[in-house]
Structures are given as C-alpha cells and as structure tokens.
C-alpha positions as CSV (number, residue, x, y, z in Angstrom):
1,M,-46.6,-44.7,57.4
2,L,-44.6,-46.3,60.1
3,T,-40.9,-46.5,59.6
4,R,-37.9,-48.2,61.3
5,T,-34.2,-47.9,60.5
6,I,-32.1,-51.1,60.5
7,G,-28.6,-52.2,59.6
8,L,-28.4,-54.4,56.6
9,F,-25.0,-55.4,55.1
10,G,-23.6,-52.6,57.2
11,F,-25.8,-50.0,55.5
12,P,-28.6,-48.1,57.4
13,L,-31.9,-48.8,55.6
14,V,-35.3,-47.3,56.3
15,I,-38.0,-49.8,56.3
16,V,-41.7,-49.1,56.3
17,L,-44.4,-51.2,58.0
18,A,-46.2,-52.9,55.2
19,S,-49.7,-52.7,56.7
20,S,-49.5,-48.9,56.9
21,C,-48.6,-48.4,53.3
22,S,-51.1,-50.5,51.5
23,L,-54.2,-48.7,50.1
24,A,-56.3,-51.3,51.9
25,P,-54.2,-53.5,54.2
26,R,-55.4,-56.8,55.4
27,P,-56.9,-56.2,58.8
28,E,-55.5,-58.3,61.6
29,A,-57.6,-60.0,64.3
30,R,-54.9,-59.2,66.8
31,P,-51.7,-57.1,66.9
32,P,-49.0,-58.6,64.7
33,V,-46.4,-58.4,67.5
34,A,-46.6,-58.9,71.2
35,A,-48.3,-55.9,72.6
36,P,-48.3,-54.4,76.2
37,L,-51.9,-55.2,76.7
38,V,-53.5,-55.7,80.1
39,P,-57.1,-57.1,80.3
40,V,-59.3,-55.2,82.7
41,A,-62.8,-55.2,83.9
42,W,-65.2,-52.8,82.2
43,S,-65.6,-50.9,85.5
44,M,-61.9,-50.0,85.2
45,V,-62.3,-48.3,81.8
46,E,-62.2,-44.6,82.7
47,G,-65.2,-42.7,81.3
48,W,-66.9,-45.8,79.8
49,Q,-70.3,-44.7,81.2
50,E,-69.8,-41.1,80.0
51,D,-70.1,-41.7,76.2
52,D,-73.0,-43.0,74.2
53,P,-71.8,-46.1,72.4
54,R,-74.6,-45.8,69.8
55,L,-72.7,-43.0,68.2
56,V,-69.9,-45.4,67.0
57,L,-72.2,-47.8,65.3
58,E,-72.0,-46.2,61.8
59,A,-68.2,-46.2,62.0
60,F,-68.2,-49.8,63.3
61,G,-70.3,-50.9,60.3
62,K,-67.6,-49.5,58.0
63,S,-65.0,-51.6,59.9
64,C,-67.2,-54.6,59.4
65,T,-66.8,-54.4,55.6
66,A,-63.1,-55.3,56.2
67,L,-63.4,-57.5,59.3
68,G,-66.8,-59.2,58.8
69,R,-65.4,-62.3,57.1
70,R,-63.1,-63.1,60.0
71,P,-64.5,-65.8,62.3
72,A,-64.1,-63.8,65.5
73,W,-66.0,-60.9,64.1
74,Q,-68.8,-62.5,62.1
75,T,-71.3,-62.7,64.9
76,I,-70.4,-59.2,66.1
77,C,-70.8,-57.6,62.7
78,S,-74.0,-59.5,62.1
79,E,-75.5,-58.1,65.3
80,I,-74.2,-54.6,64.4
81,A,-76.0,-54.8,61.1
82,S,-79.3,-55.9,62.8
83,F,-79.5,-52.9,65.2
84,D,-82.5,-50.6,64.4
85,D,-82.5,-47.5,66.6
86,P,-81.5,-49.5,69.8
87,P,-81.5,-47.9,73.2
88,E,-78.1,-46.9,74.7
89,S,-78.4,-49.6,77.4
90,E,-78.7,-52.3,74.7
91,V,-75.6,-51.1,72.8
92,R,-73.6,-50.8,75.9
93,A,-74.5,-54.4,76.9
94,F,-73.6,-55.5,73.4
95,F,-70.0,-54.2,73.8
96,E,-69.7,-55.6,77.4
97,R,-70.9,-59.0,76.2
98,H,-68.8,-59.3,73.1
99,F,-65.5,-57.6,74.0
100,T,-62.8,-57.6,76.6
101,P,-61.1,-54.2,77.2
102,Y,-57.3,-54.2,77.2
103,L,-55.4,-51.3,78.7
104,L,-52.5,-50.2,76.5
105,R,-49.2,-49.4,78.3
106,Q,-45.8,-48.0,77.4
107,P,-42.8,-50.3,77.7
108,D,-42.2,-48.9,81.2
109,R,-45.8,-49.9,82.1
110,N,-46.9,-46.2,82.1
111,P,-50.5,-46.1,80.8
112,I,-50.3,-42.4,79.8
113,G,-49.5,-41.5,76.2
114,L,-50.3,-38.8,73.7
115,I,-53.2,-38.1,71.4
116,T,-53.1,-35.5,68.6
117,G,-55.6,-34.6,65.9
118,Y,-55.9,-34.5,62.2
119,Y,-58.4,-33.4,59.6
120,V,-59.1,-33.1,55.9
121,P,-57.6,-29.8,54.6
122,D,-58.9,-27.8,51.7
123,L,-56.3,-26.5,49.2
124,R,-56.8,-24.2,46.2
125,G,-55.5,-26.0,43.2
126,S,-55.4,-26.6,39.4
127,R,-55.0,-29.4,37.0
128,Q,-52.4,-27.4,35.1
129,P,-49.3,-25.6,36.5
130,S,-49.3,-21.8,36.4
131,P,-47.7,-18.9,38.3
132,D,-50.7,-19.1,40.6
133,Y,-50.4,-22.8,41.1
134,P,-46.7,-23.8,41.0
135,Y,-46.5,-26.5,43.7
136,P,-47.1,-30.1,42.5
137,L,-48.7,-33.1,44.2
138,Y,-47.0,-36.2,42.8
139,R,-48.6,-39.5,42.0
140,R,-46.7,-42.7,43.0
141,P,-43.5,-42.6,40.8
142,D,-42.8,-45.5,38.5
143,D,-39.2,-46.0,39.8
144,L,-40.2,-46.5,43.4
145,L,-39.2,-50.0,44.5
146,V,-40.9,-51.8,47.3
147,I,-39.0,-54.8,48.6
148,D,-40.5,-57.3,51.0
149,L,-37.7,-57.9,53.5
150,G,-39.5,-60.9,55.1
151,E,-38.8,-62.9,51.9
152,A,-35.0,-62.8,52.7
153,Y,-35.1,-62.2,56.5
154,P,-38.1,-64.0,58.2
155,E,-37.5,-61.9,61.4
156,L,-38.4,-58.8,59.3
157,S,-41.7,-60.3,58.1
158,G,-44.3,-57.5,57.5
159,Y,-41.7,-54.9,56.7
160,R,-40.9,-53.4,53.3
161,L,-37.9,-51.4,52.1
162,R,-38.5,-48.5,49.7
163,G,-35.8,-47.4,47.3
164,R,-34.8,-46.8,43.7
165,L,-32.5,-48.6,41.4
166,D,-29.2,-46.9,40.6
167,E,-27.4,-49.0,38.0
168,R,-27.1,-52.3,39.9
169,Y,-27.7,-50.9,43.4
170,V,-30.8,-50.2,45.4
171,R,-30.4,-46.7,46.9
172,P,-32.7,-44.9,49.4
173,Y,-35.4,-43.1,47.5
174,W,-35.2,-39.3,47.0
175,D,-35.9,-37.3,50.1
176,R,-38.0,-34.2,50.3
177,A,-35.1,-31.8,49.6
178,A,-34.1,-33.7,46.5
179,I,-37.7,-34.0,45.2
180,E,-38.4,-30.3,45.6
181,G,-35.0,-29.2,44.5
182,N,-33.8,-28.0,41.2
183,R,-33.1,-31.4,39.8
184,Q,-36.9,-32.3,39.9
185,P,-36.4,-36.1,39.7
186,L,-40.2,-36.7,39.6
187,A,-41.0,-34.4,36.7
188,G,-43.8,-36.0,34.7
189,H,-45.4,-37.6,37.7
190,E,-47.4,-34.5,38.7
191,L,-51.0,-35.2,39.8
192,L,-52.3,-31.7,40.6
193,W,-50.8,-28.3,41.5
194,V,-51.7,-26.0,44.4
195,D,-50.9,-22.4,45.4
196,D,-49.3,-22.8,48.9
197,P,-46.2,-24.9,49.8
198,V,-47.0,-24.8,53.5
199,E,-50.6,-26.0,53.0
200,L,-49.2,-28.7,50.8
201,F,-46.7,-29.8,53.5
202,F,-49.6,-30.2,56.0
203,L,-51.5,-32.1,53.4
204,H,-48.6,-34.6,53.4
205,I,-48.9,-34.9,57.2
206,Q,-52.7,-35.3,57.1
207,G,-52.5,-37.8,54.3
208,S,-55.8,-36.8,52.6
209,G,-57.3,-33.5,51.5
210,R,-59.7,-31.8,49.1
211,I,-58.4,-29.8,46.2
212,L,-60.8,-26.9,45.3
213,F,-60.7,-25.7,41.6
214,E,-61.6,-22.3,40.3
215,D,-64.6,-23.6,38.5
216,G,-66.2,-24.8,41.8
217,S,-65.4,-28.5,41.3
218,R,-63.2,-30.4,43.8
219,S,-61.2,-33.6,44.1
220,M,-60.4,-35.7,47.1
221,V,-56.8,-36.9,47.1
222,N,-55.5,-39.7,49.4
223,Y,-52.2,-41.3,50.4
224,A,-50.9,-43.6,47.7
225,D,-47.4,-44.3,49.0
226,Q,-44.3,-42.8,50.7
227,N,-40.6,-42.4,49.9
228,G,-39.5,-44.6,52.8
229,H,-37.7,-41.9,54.8
230,P,-38.7,-41.4,58.4
231,Y,-41.1,-38.7,59.4
232,R,-39.4,-35.9,61.4
233,S,-41.3,-33.1,63.1
234,I,-40.5,-29.6,62.0
235,S,-41.2,-28.4,65.5
236,Q,-37.7,-29.2,66.7
237,W,-36.2,-26.9,64.0
238,L,-38.3,-24.0,65.3
239,V,-37.6,-24.8,69.0
240,Q,-33.8,-25.1,68.4
241,R,-33.7,-21.7,66.8
242,G,-35.7,-20.0,69.6
243,I,-38.5,-19.2,67.2
244,M,-41.2,-20.9,69.3
245,S,-41.3,-22.6,72.6
246,P,-42.9,-26.1,72.9
247,D,-45.9,-24.5,74.6
248,E,-46.4,-22.2,71.6
249,M,-46.2,-25.0,69.1
250,S,-49.4,-25.5,67.0
251,M,-50.2,-25.9,63.4
252,Q,-51.8,-22.5,63.3
253,N,-48.7,-20.8,64.8
254,I,-46.4,-22.7,62.4
255,K,-48.4,-21.6,59.4
256,A,-48.4,-18.0,60.6
257,W,-44.6,-18.0,61.1
258,A,-44.0,-19.6,57.7
259,R,-46.1,-17.0,55.9
260,G,-44.2,-14.3,57.6
261,N,-40.8,-15.8,56.8
262,P,-41.0,-17.2,53.2
263,S,-37.3,-17.2,52.7
264,Q,-36.9,-19.8,55.5
265,V,-39.8,-22.0,54.5
266,G,-37.7,-24.4,52.4
267,D,-35.2,-25.0,55.2
268,L,-38.0,-25.6,57.6
269,L,-39.9,-28.1,55.5
270,N,-36.8,-30.0,54.4
271,T,-36.3,-30.9,58.0
272,N,-38.8,-33.7,57.3
273,P,-37.3,-36.0,54.6
274,S,-40.5,-38.0,54.4
275,Y,-42.5,-37.4,51.3
276,V,-46.0,-38.6,50.4
277,F,-47.4,-39.5,47.0
278,F,-51.1,-39.2,46.2
279,R,-54.0,-40.5,44.2
280,E,-57.4,-39.1,43.3
281,S,-60.5,-40.7,44.8
282,E,-63.3,-41.7,42.4
283,G,-66.4,-39.6,42.7
284,D,-67.0,-36.7,45.1
285,A,-65.9,-38.2,48.3
286,E,-66.7,-36.3,51.4
287,S,-64.5,-38.3,53.7
288,P,-61.2,-40.0,52.8
289,P,-60.5,-43.7,53.3
290,G,-58.1,-44.5,56.0
291,A,-55.5,-47.3,56.1
292,L,-58.2,-49.8,56.7
293,G,-59.7,-48.9,53.3
294,V,-63.0,-47.6,54.6
295,P,-64.2,-43.9,54.8
296,L,-63.3,-42.2,58.0
297,T,-66.0,-40.9,60.4
298,P,-65.4,-37.5,61.9
299,G,-65.1,-37.8,65.7
300,R,-65.3,-41.6,65.7
301,S,-62.3,-42.7,63.6
302,V,-58.8,-42.7,65.1
303,A,-55.3,-43.5,63.7
304,V,-53.2,-45.9,65.7
305,D,-49.9,-47.8,65.5
306,P,-51.0,-51.2,64.1
307,R,-48.1,-53.0,65.8
308,Y,-50.1,-52.7,69.0
309,T,-53.7,-51.9,68.0
310,P,-55.3,-54.0,65.2
311,L,-56.9,-52.0,62.4
312,G,-60.7,-52.2,62.5
313,A,-61.0,-52.8,66.2
314,P,-62.9,-50.5,68.6
315,V,-60.9,-48.4,71.0
316,F,-61.9,-46.3,74.0
317,V,-59.9,-43.1,74.6
318,A,-59.8,-41.1,77.8
319,T,-58.3,-37.7,77.2
320,T,-59.2,-34.0,77.3
321,W,-60.6,-31.5,74.7
322,P,-57.9,-29.6,72.8
323,N,-56.2,-26.9,74.9
324,S,-58.4,-27.8,77.8
325,D,-58.6,-29.9,81.0
326,L,-62.3,-30.8,80.2
327,P,-62.5,-34.6,79.9
328,L,-63.2,-36.2,76.6
329,Y,-64.3,-39.8,76.6
330,R,-64.9,-41.4,73.3
331,L,-65.5,-44.9,71.9
332,M,-63.8,-44.9,68.5
333,M,-62.7,-47.2,65.7
334,A,-59.1,-47.8,64.8
335,Q,-59.3,-47.2,61.0
336,D,-56.1,-45.4,60.1
337,T,-52.4,-45.1,60.6
338,G,-49.9,-42.2,60.4
339,G,-46.2,-41.6,60.0
340,A,-46.0,-39.9,63.4
341,I,-48.3,-42.4,65.2
342,K,-45.8,-44.7,66.9
343,G,-46.0,-46.5,70.1
344,P,-48.7,-48.4,72.1
345,V,-50.3,-45.4,73.7
346,R,-50.4,-43.1,70.8
347,A,-53.4,-42.0,68.7
348,D,-54.5,-39.4,66.2
349,F,-58.1,-38.2,66.5
350,F,-59.9,-37.6,63.1
351,W,-61.9,-34.3,63.3
352,G,-63.3,-34.2,59.8
353,S,-63.1,-31.3,57.4
354,G,-63.6,-27.6,57.4
355,D,-62.4,-24.7,59.5
356,D,-63.7,-26.0,62.8
357,A,-62.0,-29.4,62.3
358,E,-58.7,-27.7,61.4
359,A,-58.9,-25.6,64.5
360,E,-59.5,-28.5,66.8
361,A,-56.9,-30.8,65.2
362,G,-54.3,-28.1,65.2
363,R,-54.6,-27.5,68.9
364,M,-54.9,-31.1,70.0
365,K,-51.9,-32.5,71.9
366,Q,-53.4,-34.1,75.0
367,P,-52.5,-36.8,77.5
368,L,-54.1,-40.2,76.6
369,R,-55.2,-43.4,78.2
370,M,-56.4,-46.0,75.7
371,W,-58.1,-49.4,75.7
372,V,-58.4,-51.7,72.7
373,L,-61.6,-53.8,72.7
374,L,-61.0,-57.3,71.4
375,P,-63.5,-60.1,70.9
376,V,-63.9,-62.4,73.9
377,D,-63.7,-65.4,71.6
378,E,-60.2,-64.5,70.6
379,P,-58.3,-63.2,73.7
380,I,-54.7,-62.1,73.6
381,S,-52.5,-65.0,74.8
C-alpha cells in the first residue's frame, strides 16, 4: 500500500503504487525504477553461511507459481521443483550458481535500514452487528474510483489515484475519521463485525487476519483495497504527548495504553487517515496471500518496497532477533508489500499467526542489511 503525494493542477493528490494494491500484481523481473543496487560477491553477503537455504525452498516454490513463466526464472523454477531432499551444500551451490546478490543502499549510500515484523492477528467477530460486536470491517466500496495516472501522464506510469466522484469532481476518498464518524459513508458495505477497535486498527496495519466466531468457525480476511490516504504511524501522537518514549514504543504497549484510555482511542487512531478494505478468502486458509498473490510462509516471507525489490525474488537479510543483539540471518522471499514499507533498505518480517508470532512481530524494530538475489541471466544494467 505504497503512497506518494504529488501536485496535479495545483491540487495535492495522494497516489498509490499500483503493484501494491492489486490482489495479485504482475511480478516484475527487475525493480520498475532505478534502484540503488550494488552487485557483490557471495563472500560479502554477511551471514550467508549461517542459514540453511533449504528452509526457503517451500516459499520459493510458491513464488514460482507467479514467476515461473518469465524466461529468466524458468530454469530456476524448474530446478527448484526437481529438488528431492537435497543436501544443504547442493542448495547453496544452486543459489550461488543462478543468482547474483545485490546490496541495497539508501540514497546516501548507507547500507543500514530497518526491519519490522508483522503477523496474522486473531479477532473475535460476528457476521451480524450487535452490542458485543459493533465495529465493522468494510468490503471494497462501490464508489471507490481508481484512476491510472500513467494514461494521462506517462511519467506517472505505474501509479494510481484513489478518490470518489462528487458531482463532476474527483475528490480524495473518505479518510479514517470520516469513515468511522457519525456520517457513516460506507453503511451497507460491512463485511464482518468485531469486538475491539484497537485490534481492528492493527488488523488494518497487518493487512490480513483471522476472524473467530462464537460457533468455533473462522474466516481469513485479506487486504482488498485502500482509501488512497498515506499511512501515518500513531507512535508520533503518543510521543508528542509524552505518553511514551520512542524506546517504549511497541504494539503491546500501545494496546495496553489504549485499553486503559478508551476516551482517547478515537483521537489516537484517527492520526492515521489510511483505511483498508477487506475480502474473505475462500476455504479455511491458514496463511494469507501476500501482494504477490501466493500464501505467505512464516519466517520465510518478507514484505518489501517493490520500487526497489521485485516481488517474488529471494532476499537475504542480516539483522538481529527482536529486542536483542543476537544475529538473525535469513534467506527469505519478497512476497508482500505494506503501507509503511518504504525505501530500498526496508522490510517487514512475516512471523505467522498466534500469540508467539504476535509477540515477536510487536517487538521487532531492528537494524537491517539486505541483499536482493537476481538471476545471473538478467543482471541490473
């Protein structure tokens, strides 16, 4: 859900990167814009020998369902499919033979960035509103317009504007405060209802979650679209008011404060004007699909900024475990995007579902070095 604000006809408009808002965006063989990538030798990939590359093969196979028809990936995906309990040395040699690692750097050439974590939350919910379940998840509204700006402005190719029609004018779509206010402009587009507005807010941030019903059944809900407003962190609101210091900031601490201060929750949440619309997955999905359109793999899928890292590609991350200095080296697959995941050295680590995943994701805010692995047959020019 990547956004950018531009001036058009003297009016500030929020545009959303098209590839991050499609249910199954077309994967790119290379980043769609010039990326600060530096080819390096495998010996310069920090921690490459510390992780077992066999553990990424399942996630890689899922990427191949989207990438396997592209010429540069056909041989790679065919060989992935042929593996039958290979030794670690064989898989490591496979990556070193087929891929070139590219170090990602910031515009100032700094290779250090940030990695956070996300997970699949469980929310208690209902298919009907009630005093116990008053907070709606909305499906994609009928009046949400999506305008491909590249058709009129070639320099904006790949970007889309989201808005609504007001008489003859396209206006910015309703923001969070308007959607959840007394006017209720999305009445009739409710998908499900849940019992906790704070948990619902974090569901918007995670993009997917499981809704648990009182009869024991459950439903997986996934990102369907977004209102076009930029994502803004609620952390700054808490810091500016002296409620928490940056070092104290975590999802767990934010939830605890919100539950202790219900009268201020609305002001806190409305700090972020971005609003997500959902759809229900078919069947009893255990893991949600990411922006690539394939199910995410806990511990091996990562969300990236697709302007710099192509969706579907393997990436190697060198970071530390949440709230720790203990090294964490991991070969992962770039299979998702996120509204807060912006920049070349920025990633979001998918931890899975359940209490343990929530705990790790909520604490993760670690320094990151990252390499994207691209096929040797299609180097970056």
